[in-house]
C-alpha positions, 0 to 999 in steps of 0.5 A: 768478646769484642776483639772476636767481633772486630776480627769477624767483621774485618775478615768479611770485609776483605772477603767481600773486596776480594770478591769485588776485585775478582769480579771486576777482573772477570768482566775485564776479561770477558769484555776482552774476550768478547772483543777478540771474538768479535774481530775474529768473527769480523774478518772471518765472515766477510764475503770474498767478491769475485773479480769480473771481465768487462765487455770492453778492452778485454779487461779484468777487474777486481774491486775486492783486491783493487786489481785491473789487468788488460790482456795483452795481445797474443794471450787468451784470458779465462775467468773461472765464472763461479758465483760469489756464493760458490766461491765463498763455499769453496774457500770455506769448505774443509776439504779444499786443503789449501783453500784456494781458488783459481780465478783467472788465468792468461795463456800465451797463444805462441810460448809457455808464458802464463799468468794466474791469479789465485785467491787463498782463504787466510794471510799467506806469508811467503817467507814463512815455511808454512807459506812455502808449503801452501804455494807448493801446493798450490803450484802442483794443482796448477800443473798437475805436476808430480810431488817430486818436483824440487823447488829453488826459493829466492829471498822474499822482497817487496815490489810494485805492481801497477800501483799496489805494494806485493810480497814477492818470491822468485823460484826455479821449479826443476822437474823430470821434464824441464826447468821452470821459472815462476814469480809469485806476487803476494798481497793481504786483504781483508782476511784472504790473500791474492797471489799473482803467479807468472810462470814459463821457461824463461823469466821474461813476463814484461807484457803481462806485468804491463798488463796490470794498471792502476785502479782509478 
């Protein structure tokens, strides 16, 4: 009789310990999950701050991505001009397939050279096939080109533009009309990616590169 009571007490004690361990593990997992959700929401809900053109020296500035661009002579610079709320609604909308916003363009008045600043929701990797697919969609939206364009991609590398390091990729765009050259400079910041896209029929964009200045 005494043995049976002892066994029952021992089994009950082991059961309680098992419950405690399971509860502790569940608590640890819950805390970890809350931490992950909090980090995800923090990244997800950071609002994008659009850039602006200053009144002096025909200068574009973007504090969010630490960009300064002085438009060179012979180029026409145009800012999209949407409000902060409008831009963030655009980047958050489901219908915007690649969730992009073309904020600035600088187009040569005498040649086909141009520069565009594109903001993309999420982290875009130019070396990944998914990133290349997104870039193709962006280029087609920018040029209103047909889906039959072919792209010859170079290998991704890093380069400095003003004082910042960018992931870079060069590509040739082959259409039915001409051969285009494109340089894509991308950099990630707070859950977004900025793509600075230089494009034209030749591969010289020196005056546009020189227009990017270090942030003070």
